[in-house]
PQR file with spaces between the fields and no chain letter, atoms N, CA, C, O and H, PARSE charges and radii, in Angstrom:
ATOM       1  N    MET     1       3.209   13.197    2.464 -0.4000 1.5000
ATOM       2  CA   MET     1       3.290   12.311    1.681 -0.0000 2.0000
ATOM       3  C    MET     1       2.907   12.281    0.188  0.5500 1.7000
ATOM       4  O    MET     1       1.687   12.419    0.097 -0.5500 1.4000
ATOM       5  N    ASN     2       3.378   12.178   -0.769 -0.4000 1.5000
ATOM       6  CA   ASN     2       2.446   12.226   -2.078 -0.0000 2.0000
ATOM       7  C    ASN     2       2.205   10.923   -2.509  0.5500 1.7000
ATOM       8  O    ASN     2       2.566    9.983   -1.801 -0.5500 1.4000
ATOM       9  H    ASN     2       4.369   12.066   -0.694  0.4000 1.0000
ATOM      10  N    GLN     3       1.436   10.671   -3.968 -0.4000 1.5000
ATOM      11  CA   GLN     3       1.163    9.519   -3.923 -0.0000 2.0000
ATOM      12  C    GLN     3       2.782    8.468   -4.519  0.5500 1.7000
ATOM      13  O    GLN     3       3.313    7.515   -3.950 -0.5500 1.4000
ATOM      14  H    GLN     3       1.143   11.435   -4.543  0.4000 1.0000
ATOM      15  N    GLN     4       3.032    8.918   -5.379 -0.4000 1.5000
ATOM      16  CA   GLN     4       4.551    8.257   -5.731 -0.0000 2.0000
ATOM      17  C    GLN     4       5.396    7.954   -4.578  0.5500 1.7000
ATOM      18  O    GLN     4       5.769    6.781   -4.562 -0.5500 1.4000
ATOM      19  H    GLN     4       2.601    9.693   -5.842  0.4000 1.0000
ATOM      20  N    GLU     5       5.796    8.663   -3.628 -0.4000 1.5000
ATOM      21  CA   GLU     5       6.477    8.567   -2.568 -0.0000 2.0000
ATOM      22  C    GLU     5       5.771    7.487   -1.903  0.5500 1.7000
ATOM      23  O    GLU     5       6.559    6.648   -1.466 -0.5500 1.4000
ATOM      24  H    GLU     5       5.493    9.616   -3.641  0.4000 1.0000
ATOM      25  N    PHE     6       4.516    7.220   -1.674 -0.4000 1.5000
ATOM      26  CA   PHE     6       3.740    6.342   -0.899 -0.0000 2.0000
ATOM      27  C    PHE     6       4.070    4.971   -1.942  0.5500 1.7000
ATOM      28  O    PHE     6       4.775    4.023   -1.594 -0.5500 1.4000
ATOM      29  H    PHE     6       3.876    7.902   -2.029  0.4000 1.0000
ATOM      30  N    ILE     7       3.426    5.096   -3.226 -0.4000 1.5000
ATOM      31  CA   ILE     7       3.837    3.734   -4.256 -0.0000 2.0000
ATOM      32  C    ILE     7       5.514    3.269   -3.858  0.5500 1.7000
ATOM      33  O    ILE     7       5.848    2.092   -3.718 -0.5500 1.4000
ATOM      34  H    ILE     7       2.854    5.866   -3.508  0.4000 1.0000
ATOM      35  N    THR     8       5.993    3.866   -3.784 -0.4000 1.5000
ATOM      36  CA   THR     8       7.865    3.917   -3.819 -0.0000 2.0000
ATOM      37  C    THR     8       7.909    2.672   -2.529  0.5500 1.7000
ATOM      38  O    THR     8       8.147    1.464   -2.524 -0.5500 1.4000
ATOM      39  H    THR     8       5.722    4.821   -3.897  0.4000 1.0000
ATOM      40  N    GLU     9       7.525    3.744   -1.422 -0.4000 1.5000
ATOM      41  CA   GLU     9       7.017    2.507   -0.385 -0.0000 2.0000
ATOM      42  C    GLU     9       6.824    1.401   -0.376  0.5500 1.7000
ATOM      43  O    GLU     9       7.473    0.538    0.213 -0.5500 1.4000
ATOM      44  H    GLU     9       7.331    4.725   -1.425  0.4000 1.0000
ATOM      45  N    LEU    10       5.604    1.243   -1.245 -0.4000 1.5000
ATOM      46  CA   LEU    10       4.916   -0.238   -1.352 -0.0000 2.0000
ATOM      47  C    LEU    10       5.648   -0.926   -1.881  0.5500 1.7000
ATOM      48  O    LEU    10       6.109   -1.963   -1.403 -0.5500 1.4000
ATOM      49  H    LEU    10       5.077    1.944   -1.724  0.4000 1.0000
ATOM      50  N    GLU    11       5.917   -0.404   -3.117 -0.4000 1.5000
ATOM      51  CA   GLU    11       7.150   -1.211   -3.816 -0.0000 2.0000
ATOM      52  C    GLU    11       8.152   -1.580   -3.254  0.5500 1.7000
ATOM      53  O    GLU    11       8.727   -2.367   -4.007 -0.5500 1.4000
ATOM      54  H    GLU    11       5.543    0.438   -3.505  0.4000 1.0000
ATOM      55  N    SER    12       8.933   -1.392   -1.926 -0.4000 1.5000
ATOM      56  CA   SER    12       9.603   -1.893   -0.827 -0.0000 2.0000
ATOM      57  C    SER    12       9.132   -2.979   -0.283  0.5500 1.7000
ATOM      58  O    SER    12       9.690   -4.072   -0.178 -0.5500 1.4000
ATOM      59  H    SER    12       8.466   -0.753   -1.315  0.4000 1.0000
ATOM      60  N    ILE    13       7.926   -2.607    0.115 -0.4000 1.5000
ATOM      61  CA   ILE    13       7.012   -3.807    0.768 -0.0000 2.0000
ATOM      62  C    ILE    13       7.254   -5.052    0.187  0.5500 1.7000
ATOM      63  O    ILE    13       7.831   -5.992    0.733 -0.5500 1.4000
ATOM      64  H    ILE    13       7.473   -1.719    0.030  0.4000 1.0000
ATOM      65  N    VAL    14       6.683   -5.018   -1.205 -0.4000 1.5000
ATOM      66  CA   VAL    14       6.664   -6.084   -1.970 -0.0000 2.0000
ATOM      67  C    VAL    14       7.681   -6.537   -2.417  0.5500 1.7000
ATOM      68  O    VAL    14       7.645   -7.745   -2.650 -0.5500 1.4000
ATOM      69  H    VAL    14       6.215   -4.254   -1.649  0.4000 1.0000
ATOM      70  N    MET    15       8.814   -5.891   -2.680 -0.4000 1.5000
ATOM      71  CA   MET    15      10.109   -6.410   -3.202 -0.0000 2.0000
ATOM      72  C    MET    15      10.155   -6.480   -4.840  0.5500 1.7000
ATOM      73  O    MET    15      10.678   -7.313   -5.580 -0.5500 1.4000
ATOM      74  H    MET    15       8.843   -4.910   -2.491  0.4000 1.0000
ATOM      75  N    THR    16       9.698   -5.752   -5.016 -0.4000 1.5000
ATOM      76  CA   THR    16       9.803   -5.230   -6.487 -0.0000 2.0000
ATOM      77  C    THR    16      10.073   -4.076   -7.223  0.5500 1.7000
ATOM      78  O    THR    16       9.861   -3.063   -6.558 -0.5500 1.4000
ATOM      79  H    THR    16       9.273   -5.075   -4.415  0.4000 1.0000
ATOM      80  N    LYS    17      10.482   -3.858   -8.408 -0.4000 1.5000
ATOM      81  CA   LYS    17      11.729   -3.314   -9.089 -0.0000 2.0000
ATOM      82  C    LYS    17      10.625   -1.565   -9.026  0.5500 1.7000
ATOM      83  O    LYS    17       9.547   -1.294   -9.554 -0.5500 1.4000
ATOM      84  H    LYS    17      10.654   -4.681   -8.949  0.4000 1.0000
ATOM      85  N    LYS    18      11.366   -0.908   -8.316 -0.4000 1.5000
ATOM      86  CA   LYS    18      10.923    0.651   -8.617 -0.0000 2.0000
ATOM      87  C    LYS    18      10.360    0.963   -9.656  0.5500 1.7000
ATOM      88  O    LYS    18      10.863    0.433  -10.646 -0.5500 1.4000
ATOM      89  H    LYS    18      12.242   -1.129   -7.887  0.4000 1.0000
ATOM      90  N    GLY    19       9.199    1.851   -9.916 -0.4000 1.5000
ATOM      91  CA   GLY    19       8.551    2.099  -11.270 -0.0000 2.0000
ATOM      92  C    GLY    19       7.768    0.805  -11.602  0.5500 1.7000
ATOM      93  O    GLY    19       7.209    0.928  -12.692 -0.5500 1.4000
ATOM      94  H    GLY    19       8.790    2.282   -9.112  0.4000 1.0000
ATOM      95  N    SER    20       7.591   -0.149  -11.138 -0.4000 1.5000
ATOM      96  CA   SER    20       6.818   -0.953  -11.297 -0.0000 2.0000
ATOM      97  C    SER    20       5.119   -0.934  -11.067  0.5500 1.7000
ATOM      98  O    SER    20       4.319   -1.654  -11.663 -0.5500 1.4000
ATOM      99  H    SER    20       8.045   -0.249  -10.253  0.4000 1.0000
ATOM     100  N    LEU    21       4.870   -0.124  -10.253 -0.4000 1.5000
ATOM     101  CA   LEU    21       3.434   -0.303   -9.374 -0.0000 2.0000
ATOM     102  C    LEU    21       3.044    1.330  -10.033  0.5500 1.7000
ATOM     103  O    LEU    21       3.658    2.380  -10.225 -0.5500 1.4000
ATOM     104  H    LEU    21       5.520    0.461   -9.769  0.4000 1.0000
ATOM     105  N    THR    22       1.300    0.682  -10.280 -0.4000 1.5000
ATOM     106  CA   THR    22       0.692    2.147  -10.594 -0.0000 2.0000
ATOM     107  C    THR    22      -0.374    1.770   -9.505  0.5500 1.7000
ATOM     108  O    THR    22      -0.365    0.733   -8.842 -0.5500 1.4000
ATOM     109  H    THR    22       0.801   -0.170  -10.124  0.4000 1.0000
ATOM     110  N    PRO    23      -1.269    2.755   -9.435 -0.5600 1.5000
ATOM     111  CA   PRO    23      -2.574    2.710   -8.571  0.2800 2.0000
ATOM     112  C    PRO    23      -3.516    1.601   -9.127  0.5500 1.7000
ATOM     113  O    PRO    23      -4.138    0.937   -8.298 -0.5500 1.4000
ATOM     114  N    GLU    24      -3.679    1.341  -10.445 -0.4000 1.5000
ATOM     115  CA   GLU    24      -4.269    0.115  -11.085 -0.0000 2.0000
ATOM     116  C    GLU    24      -3.378   -1.257  -10.902  0.5500 1.7000
ATOM     117  O    GLU    24      -3.615   -2.354  -11.409 -0.5500 1.4000
ATOM     118  H    GLU    24      -3.173    1.881  -11.118  0.4000 1.0000
ATOM     119  N    SER    25      -2.560   -0.984  -10.255 -0.4000 1.5000
ATOM     120  CA   SER    25      -1.631   -2.657   -9.928 -0.0000 2.0000
ATOM     121  C    SER    25      -2.888   -3.718   -9.439  0.5500 1.7000
ATOM     122  O    SER    25      -3.771   -3.201   -8.754 -0.5500 1.4000
ATOM     123  H    SER    25      -2.367   -0.093   -9.843  0.4000 1.0000
ATOM     124  N    ILE    26      -2.983   -4.849   -9.689 -0.4000 1.5000
ATOM     125  CA   ILE    26      -3.967   -5.627   -8.764 -0.0000 2.0000
ATOM     126  C    ILE    26      -3.047   -6.091   -7.636  0.5500 1.7000
ATOM     127  O    ILE    26      -1.820   -6.097   -7.733 -0.5500 1.4000
ATOM     128  H    ILE    26      -2.266   -5.269  -10.245  0.4000 1.0000
ATOM     129  N    LEU    27      -3.818   -6.528   -6.425 -0.4000 1.5000
ATOM     130  CA   LEU    27      -2.770   -6.682   -5.207 -0.0000 2.0000
ATOM     131  C    LEU    27      -2.437   -8.271   -5.751  0.5500 1.7000
ATOM     132  O    LEU    27      -1.292   -8.706   -5.864 -0.5500 1.4000
ATOM     133  H    LEU    27      -4.815   -6.524   -6.346  0.4000 1.0000
ATOM     134  N    ASP    28      -3.627   -9.012   -6.051 -0.4000 1.5000
ATOM     135  CA   ASP    28      -3.377  -10.420   -6.474 -0.0000 2.0000
ATOM     136  C    ASP    28      -1.962  -10.602   -7.339  0.5500 1.7000
ATOM     137  O    ASP    28      -1.323  -11.565   -6.916 -0.5500 1.4000
ATOM     138  H    ASP    28      -4.558   -8.658   -5.960  0.4000 1.0000
ATOM     139  N    ASP    29      -1.352   -9.942   -8.396 -0.4000 1.5000
ATOM     140  CA   ASP    29      -0.446   -9.954   -9.044 -0.0000 2.0000
ATOM     141  C    ASP    29       0.808   -9.644   -8.589  0.5500 1.7000
ATOM     142  O    ASP    29       1.715  -10.060   -9.310 -0.5500 1.4000
ATOM     143  H    ASP    29      -1.871   -9.160   -8.740  0.4000 1.0000
ATOM     144  N    ILE    30       1.191   -8.925   -7.429 -0.4000 1.5000
ATOM     145  CA   ILE    30       2.473   -8.890   -7.114 -0.0000 2.0000
ATOM     146  C    ILE    30       2.564   -9.456   -5.873  0.5500 1.7000
ATOM     147  O    ILE    30       1.500   -9.836   -5.383 -0.5500 1.4000
ATOM     148  H    ILE    30       0.455   -8.587   -6.843  0.4000 1.0000
ATOM     149  N    ASN    31       3.295   -9.567   -5.414 -0.4000 1.5000
ATOM     150  CA   ASN    31       3.968   -9.831   -3.871 -0.0000 2.0000
ATOM     151  C    ASN    31       2.985   -9.753   -2.399  0.5500 1.7000
ATOM     152  O    ASN    31       3.501   -9.884   -1.289 -0.5500 1.4000
ATOM     153  H    ASN    31       4.159   -9.258   -5.813  0.4000 1.0000
ATOM     154  N    TRP    32       1.749   -9.557   -2.567 -0.4000 1.5000
ATOM     155  CA   TRP    32       1.176   -9.065   -1.592 -0.0000 2.0000
ATOM     156  C    TRP    32       0.458  -10.254   -0.739  0.5500 1.7000
ATOM     157  O    TRP    32      -0.350  -10.999   -1.293 -0.5500 1.4000
ATOM     158  H    TRP    32       1.331   -9.451   -3.469  0.4000 1.0000
ATOM     159  N    ASP    33       0.739  -10.369    0.408 -0.4000 1.5000
ATOM     160  CA   ASP    33       0.201  -11.187    1.508 -0.0000 2.0000
ATOM     161  C    ASP    33       0.137  -10.613    2.870  0.5500 1.7000
ATOM     162  O    ASP    33       0.338   -9.460    3.251 -0.5500 1.4000
ATOM     163  H    ASP    33       1.396   -9.764    0.858  0.4000 1.0000
ATOM     164  N    SER    34      -0.170  -11.623    3.480 -0.4000 1.5000
ATOM     165  CA   SER    34       0.213  -10.906    5.075 -0.0000 2.0000
ATOM     166  C    SER    34       0.882  -10.497    5.862  0.5500 1.7000
ATOM     167  O    SER    34       0.592   -9.985    6.943 -0.5500 1.4000
ATOM     168  H    SER    34      -0.334  -12.560    3.171  0.4000 1.0000
ATOM     169  N    MET    35       2.156  -10.742    5.246 -0.4000 1.5000
ATOM     170  CA   MET    35       3.108   -9.960    6.028 -0.0000 2.0000
ATOM     171  C    MET    35       3.296   -8.618    4.962  0.5500 1.7000
ATOM     172  O    MET    35       4.049   -7.869    5.585 -0.5500 1.4000
ATOM     173  H    MET    35       2.391  -11.158    4.368  0.4000 1.0000
ATOM     174  N    ALA    36       3.052   -8.140    3.996 -0.4000 1.5000
ATOM     175  CA   ALA    36       3.007   -7.375    3.332 -0.0000 2.0000
ATOM     176  C    ALA    36       2.013   -6.465    4.075  0.5500 1.7000
ATOM     177  O    ALA    36       2.437   -5.453    4.634 -0.5500 1.4000
ATOM     178  H    ALA    36       2.441   -8.748    3.490  0.4000 1.0000
ATOM     179  N    ALA    37       0.651   -6.799    4.103 -0.4000 1.5000
ATOM     180  CA   ALA    37      -0.169   -6.148    4.837 -0.0000 2.0000
ATOM     181  C    ALA    37       0.031   -5.399    6.385  0.5500 1.7000
ATOM     182  O    ALA    37      -0.394   -4.300    6.740 -0.5500 1.4000
ATOM     183  H    ALA    37       0.306   -7.620    3.649  0.4000 1.0000
ATOM     184  N    LEU    38       0.626   -6.142    6.966 -0.4000 1.5000
ATOM     185  CA   LEU    38       0.946   -5.917    8.195 -0.0000 2.0000
ATOM     186  C    LEU    38       2.161   -4.751    8.030  0.5500 1.7000
ATOM     187  O    LEU    38       2.043   -3.831    8.839 -0.5500 1.4000
ATOM     188  H    LEU    38       0.971   -7.035    6.678  0.4000 1.0000
ATOM     189  N    GLU    39       3.274   -4.655    7.135 -0.4000 1.5000
ATOM     190  CA   GLU    39       4.055   -3.878    6.924 -0.0000 2.0000
ATOM     191  C    GLU    39       3.336   -2.474    5.919  0.5500 1.7000
ATOM     192  O    GLU    39       3.815   -1.341    5.955 -0.5500 1.4000
ATOM     193  H    GLU    39       3.370   -5.403    6.478  0.4000 1.0000
ATOM     194  N    TYR    40       2.448   -2.761    5.294 -0.4000 1.5000
ATOM     195  CA   TYR    40       1.672   -1.743    4.694 -0.0000 2.0000
ATOM     196  C    TYR    40       1.013   -0.853    6.352  0.5500 1.7000
ATOM     197  O    TYR    40       1.173    0.343    6.597 -0.5500 1.4000
ATOM     198  H    TYR    40       2.059   -3.682    5.265  0.4000 1.0000
ATOM     199  N    GLN    41       0.200   -1.995    7.363 -0.4000 1.5000
ATOM     200  CA   GLN    41       0.035   -1.068    8.500 -0.0000 2.0000
ATOM     201  C    GLN    41       0.532   -0.198    9.034  0.5500 1.7000
ATOM     202  O    GLN    41      -0.010    0.864    9.341 -0.5500 1.4000
ATOM     203  H    GLN    41       0.070   -2.966    7.164  0.4000 1.0000
ATOM     204  N    ALA    42       2.034   -0.632    9.293 -0.4000 1.5000
ATOM     205  CA   ALA    42       3.089    0.024   10.325 -0.0000 2.0000
ATOM     206  C    ALA    42       3.382    1.264    9.223  0.5500 1.7000
ATOM     207  O    ALA    42       3.468    2.353    9.789 -0.5500 1.4000
ATOM     208  H    ALA    42       2.475   -1.495    9.044  0.4000 1.0000
ATOM     209  N    LEU    43       3.571    1.320    7.610 -0.4000 1.5000
ATOM     210  CA   LEU    43       3.990    2.442    7.056 -0.0000 2.0000
ATOM     211  C    LEU    43       2.699    3.374    7.559  0.5500 1.7000
ATOM     212  O    LEU    43       2.861    4.488    8.058 -0.5500 1.4000
ATOM     213  H    LEU    43       3.501    0.434    7.150  0.4000 1.0000
ATOM     214  N    ALA    44       1.439    2.777    7.362 -0.4000 1.5000
ATOM     215  CA   ALA    44       0.518    4.313    7.514 -0.0000 2.0000
ATOM     216  C    ALA    44       0.570    4.690    8.849  0.5500 1.7000
ATOM     217  O    ALA    44       0.305    5.854    9.149 -0.5500 1.4000
ATOM     218  H    ALA    44       1.307    1.872    6.957  0.4000 1.0000
ATOM     219  N    ASP    45       0.893    3.823    9.745 -0.4000 1.5000
ATOM     220  CA   ASP    45       1.152    4.359   11.529 -0.0000 2.0000
ATOM     221  C    ASP    45       2.280    5.081   11.667  0.5500 1.7000
ATOM     222  O    ASP    45       2.265    6.118   12.331 -0.5500 1.4000
ATOM     223  H    ASP    45       1.108    2.877    9.502  0.4000 1.0000
ATOM     224  N    ASP    46       3.473    4.602   11.022 -0.4000 1.5000
ATOM     225  CA   ASP    46       4.971    5.421   11.439 -0.0000 2.0000
ATOM     226  C    ASP    46       4.563    6.636   10.543  0.5500 1.7000
ATOM     227  O    ASP    46       4.389    7.704   11.130 -0.5500 1.4000
ATOM     228  H    ASP    46       3.485    3.760   10.483  0.4000 1.0000
ATOM     229  N    LYS    47       4.389    6.595    9.167 -0.4000 1.5000
ATOM     230  CA   LYS    47       4.392    7.714    8.022 -0.0000 2.0000
ATOM     231  C    LYS    47       3.508    8.935    8.000  0.5500 1.7000
ATOM     232  O    LYS    47       3.768   10.126    7.824 -0.5500 1.4000
ATOM     233  H    LYS    47       4.530    5.728    8.690  0.4000 1.0000
ATOM     234  N    LEU    48       2.270    8.218    8.254 -0.4000 1.5000
ATOM     235  CA   LEU    48       0.818    9.115    7.951 -0.0000 2.0000
ATOM     236  C    LEU    48       0.219    9.192    9.622  0.5500 1.7000
ATOM     237  O    LEU    48      -0.572    9.980   10.140 -0.5500 1.4000
ATOM     238  H    LEU    48       2.059    7.251    8.397  0.4000 1.0000
ATOM     239  N    GLU    49       0.777    8.317   10.043 -0.4000 1.5000
ATOM     240  CA   GLU    49       0.358    8.570   11.900 -0.0000 2.0000
ATOM     241  C    GLU    49      -1.520    7.911   11.602  0.5500 1.7000
ATOM     242  O    GLU    49      -2.437    8.689   11.864 -0.5500 1.4000
ATOM     243  H    GLU    49       1.420    7.676    9.622  0.4000 1.0000
ATOM     244  N    LEU    50      -1.773    6.794   11.181 -0.4000 1.5000
ATOM     245  CA   LEU    50      -3.064    6.270   10.925 -0.0000 2.0000
ATOM     246  C    LEU    50      -2.828    5.149   11.475  0.5500 1.7000
ATOM     247  O    LEU    50      -1.798    4.482   11.378 -0.5500 1.4000
ATOM     248  H    LEU    50      -1.028    6.162   10.969  0.4000 1.0000
ATOM     249  N    GLN    51      -4.103    4.836   12.271 -0.4000 1.5000
ATOM     250  CA   GLN    51      -4.414    3.524   12.702 -0.0000 2.0000
ATOM     251  C    GLN    51      -5.579    2.696   11.991  0.5500 1.7000
ATOM     252  O    GLN    51      -6.711    2.742   12.472 -0.5500 1.4000
ATOM     253  H    GLN    51      -4.939    5.379   12.350  0.4000 1.0000
ATOM     254  N    LEU    52      -5.297    1.889   10.776 -0.4000 1.5000
ATOM     255  CA   LEU    52      -5.914    1.218    9.769 -0.0000 2.0000
ATOM     256  C    LEU    52      -6.324   -0.185   10.940  0.5500 1.7000
ATOM     257  O    LEU    52      -5.797   -0.761   11.892 -0.5500 1.4000
ATOM     258  H    LEU    52      -4.378    1.851   10.385  0.4000 1.0000
ATOM     259  N    ASP    53      -7.500   -0.239   10.199 -0.4000 1.5000
ATOM     260  CA   ASP    53      -8.617   -1.403   10.711 -0.0000 2.0000
ATOM     261  C    ASP    53      -7.546   -2.582    9.473  0.5500 1.7000
ATOM     262  O    ASP    53      -7.551   -2.108    8.337 -0.5500 1.4000
ATOM     263  H    ASP    53      -7.928    0.229    9.426  0.4000 1.0000
ATOM     264  N    PRO    54      -6.828   -3.756    9.575 -0.5600 1.5000
ATOM     265  CA   PRO    54      -6.834   -4.681    9.414  0.2800 2.0000
ATOM     266  C    PRO    54      -7.973   -5.210    8.344  0.5500 1.7000
ATOM     267  O    PRO    54      -7.482   -5.590    7.281 -0.5500 1.4000
ATOM     268  N    THR    55      -9.424   -5.301    8.440 -0.4000 1.5000
ATOM     269  CA   THR    55     -10.241   -5.559    7.675 -0.0000 2.0000
ATOM     270  C    THR    55     -10.603   -4.617    6.520  0.5500 1.7000
ATOM     271  O    THR    55     -11.140   -4.955    5.466 -0.5500 1.4000
ATOM     272  H    THR    55      -9.823   -4.992    9.303  0.4000 1.0000
ATOM     273  N    ASP    56     -10.159   -3.166    6.946 -0.4000 1.5000
ATOM     274  CA   ASP    56     -10.297   -2.362    5.567 -0.0000 2.0000
ATOM     275  C    ASP    56      -9.315   -2.769    4.333  0.5500 1.7000
ATOM     276  O    ASP    56      -9.586   -2.836    3.134 -0.5500 1.4000
ATOM     277  H    ASP    56      -9.723   -2.891    7.803  0.4000 1.0000
ATOM     278  N    ILE    57      -7.935   -3.051    5.093 -0.4000 1.5000
ATOM     279  CA   ILE    57      -6.870   -3.473    4.454 -0.0000 2.0000
ATOM     280  C    ILE    57      -7.119   -4.630    3.720  0.5500 1.7000
ATOM     281  O    ILE    57      -6.769   -4.520    2.546 -0.5500 1.4000
ATOM     282  H    ILE    57      -7.715   -2.996    6.067  0.4000 1.0000
ATOM     283  N    GLY    58      -7.595   -5.672    4.013 -0.4000 1.5000
ATOM     284  CA   GLY    58      -8.088   -6.687    3.551 -0.0000 2.0000
ATOM     285  C    GLY    58      -9.278   -6.598    2.049  0.5500 1.7000
ATOM     286  O    GLY    58      -9.160   -7.325    1.063 -0.5500 1.4000
ATOM     287  H    GLY    58      -7.879   -5.761    4.968  0.4000 1.0000
ATOM     288  N    ILE    59     -10.233   -5.666    2.206 -0.4000 1.5000
ATOM     289  CA   ILE    59     -11.110   -5.590    1.081 -0.0000 2.0000
ATOM     290  C    ILE    59     -10.070   -4.556    0.213  0.5500 1.7000
ATOM     291  O    ILE    59     -10.585   -4.240   -0.860 -0.5500 1.4000
ATOM     292  H    ILE    59     -10.330   -5.076    3.007  0.4000 1.0000
ATOM     293  N    CYS    60      -9.010   -4.084    0.385 -0.4000 1.5000
ATOM     294  CA   CYS    60      -8.014   -3.383   -1.026 -0.0000 2.0000
ATOM     295  C    CYS    60      -7.883   -4.589   -2.052  0.5500 1.7000
ATOM     296  O    CYS    60      -7.607   -5.762   -1.799 -0.5500 1.4000
ATOM     297  H    CYS    60      -8.592   -4.341    1.257  0.4000 1.0000
ATOM     298  N    ARG    61      -8.134   -4.034   -3.188 -0.4000 1.5000
ATOM     299  CA   ARG    61      -8.130   -4.946   -4.425 -0.0000 2.0000
ATOM     300  C    ARG    61      -6.797   -4.489   -5.473  0.5500 1.7000
ATOM     301  O    ARG    61      -6.278   -5.200   -6.333 -0.5500 1.4000
ATOM     302  H    ARG    61      -8.358   -3.082   -3.393  0.4000 1.0000
ATOM     303  N    THR    62      -6.397   -2.931   -5.064 -0.4000 1.5000
ATOM     304  CA   THR    62      -5.424   -2.929   -6.195 -0.0000 2.0000
ATOM     305  C    THR    62      -4.361   -1.679   -5.301  0.5500 1.7000
ATOM     306  O    THR    62      -4.893   -1.225   -4.289 -0.5500 1.4000
ATOM     307  H    THR    62      -6.819   -2.353   -4.365  0.4000 1.0000
ATOM     308  N    VAL    63      -3.421   -1.322   -5.523 -0.4000 1.5000
ATOM     309  CA   VAL    63      -2.862   -0.145   -5.060 -0.0000 2.0000
ATOM     310  C    VAL    63      -3.300    0.922   -5.068  0.5500 1.7000
ATOM     311  O    VAL    63      -2.680    1.728   -4.375 -0.5500 1.4000
ATOM     312  H    VAL    63      -2.989   -1.690   -6.345  0.4000 1.0000
ATOM     313  N    GLY    64      -4.426    1.399   -5.757 -0.4000 1.5000
ATOM     314  CA   GLY    64      -4.967    2.753   -5.908 -0.0000 2.0000
ATOM     315  C    GLY    64      -6.476    2.457   -4.678  0.5500 1.7000
ATOM     316  O    GLY    64      -7.429    3.236   -4.675 -0.5500 1.4000
ATOM     317  H    GLY    64      -4.930    0.744   -6.321  0.4000 1.0000
ATOM     318  N    ASP    65      -6.423    1.522   -3.963 -0.4000 1.5000
ATOM     319  CA   ASP    65      -7.360    1.268   -3.059 -0.0000 2.0000
ATOM     320  C    ASP    65      -6.459    1.468   -1.969  0.5500 1.7000
ATOM     321  O    ASP    65      -6.779    2.376   -1.202 -0.5500 1.4000
ATOM     322  H    ASP    65      -5.648    0.890   -3.966  0.4000 1.0000
ATOM     323  N    LEU    66      -5.412    0.841   -1.713 -0.4000 1.5000
ATOM     324  CA   LEU    66      -4.268    1.107   -0.601 -0.0000 2.0000
ATOM     325  C    LEU    66      -4.170    2.778   -0.320  0.5500 1.7000
ATOM     326  O    LEU    66      -4.382    3.484    0.666 -0.5500 1.4000
ATOM     327  H    LEU    66      -5.152    0.103   -2.335  0.4000 1.0000
ATOM     328  N    CYS    67      -3.790    2.999   -1.537 -0.4000 1.5000
ATOM     329  CA   CYS    67      -3.616    4.674   -1.398 -0.0000 2.0000
ATOM     330  C    CYS    67      -4.854    5.097   -0.936  0.5500 1.7000
ATOM     331  O    CYS    67      -4.593    5.496    0.199 -0.5500 1.4000
ATOM     332  H    CYS    67      -3.618    2.426   -2.338  0.4000 1.0000
ATOM     333  N    LYS    68      -6.103    5.262   -1.130 -0.4000 1.5000
ATOM     334  CA   LYS    68      -7.220    5.790   -0.660 -0.0000 2.0000
ATOM     335  C    LYS    68      -7.830    5.517    0.558  0.5500 1.7000
ATOM     336  O    LYS    68      -8.719    6.165    1.112 -0.5500 1.4000
ATOM     337  H    LYS    68      -6.315    4.938   -2.052  0.4000 1.0000
ATOM     338  N    LEU    69      -7.158    4.285    1.006 -0.4000 1.5000
ATOM     339  CA   LEU    69      -7.355    4.092    2.429 -0.0000 2.0000
ATOM     340  C    LEU    69      -6.194    4.930    3.218  0.5500 1.7000
ATOM     341  O    LEU    69      -6.558    5.272    4.343 -0.5500 1.4000
ATOM     342  H    LEU    69      -6.436    3.759    0.556  0.4000 1.0000
ATOM     343  N    ALA    70      -5.184    5.236    2.942 -0.4000 1.5000
ATOM     344  CA   ALA    70      -4.177    5.753    3.890 -0.0000 2.0000
ATOM     345  C    ALA    70      -4.476    7.541    3.409  0.5500 1.7000
ATOM     346  O    ALA    70      -3.470    8.249    3.358 -0.5500 1.4000
ATOM     347  H    ALA    70      -4.889    4.958    2.028  0.4000 1.0000
ATOM     348  N    GLY    71      -5.486    8.017    3.165 -0.4000 1.5000
ATOM     349  CA   GLY    71      -6.008    9.005    2.113 -0.0000 2.0000
ATOM     350  C    GLY    71      -4.685    9.841    1.193  0.5500 1.7000
ATOM     351  O    GLY    71      -4.406   11.039    1.242 -0.5500 1.4000
ATOM     352  H    GLY    71      -6.303    7.442    3.206  0.4000 1.0000
ATOM     353  N    ILE    72      -4.069    8.835    0.433 -0.4000 1.5000
ATOM     354  CA   ILE    72      -3.478    9.523   -0.273 -0.0000 2.0000
ATOM     355  C    ILE    72      -4.113    9.675   -1.917  0.5500 1.7000
ATOM     356  O    ILE    72      -4.137    8.776   -2.758 -0.5500 1.4000
ATOM     357  H    ILE    72      -4.295    7.861    0.394  0.4000 1.0000
ATOM     358  N    SER    73      -4.578   11.013   -2.067 -0.4000 1.5000
ATOM     359  CA   SER    73      -5.363   10.924   -3.302 -0.0000 2.0000
ATOM     360  C    SER    73      -4.472   10.369   -4.509  0.5500 1.7000
ATOM     361  O    SER    73      -3.263   10.545   -4.667 -0.5500 1.4000
ATOM     362  H    SER    73      -4.558   11.743   -1.384  0.4000 1.0000
ATOM     363  N    THR    74      -5.641    9.430   -5.583 -0.4000 1.5000
ATOM     364  CA   THR    74      -5.037    8.949   -6.444 -0.0000 2.0000
ATOM     365  C    THR    74      -5.168    9.858   -7.975  0.5500 1.7000
ATOM     366  O    THR    74      -4.577    9.463   -8.980 -0.5500 1.4000
ATOM     367  H    THR    74      -6.623    9.288   -5.455  0.4000 1.0000
């Protein structure tokens, strides 16, 4: 999965318009909550076969941080 595909998946998770997120998008400025974090964790598990620690997800502040955590280069 490339960065744009990953960001498109994140846009679906936070229910925002396609093309509205960039790696610089701040999570506090979008519909990012605990449910979105769980869906992100499931995405990483299902599509990337990664087991992410919820604490590491909580440290993320931008979409780019989420990409890096999932091993998607920005």
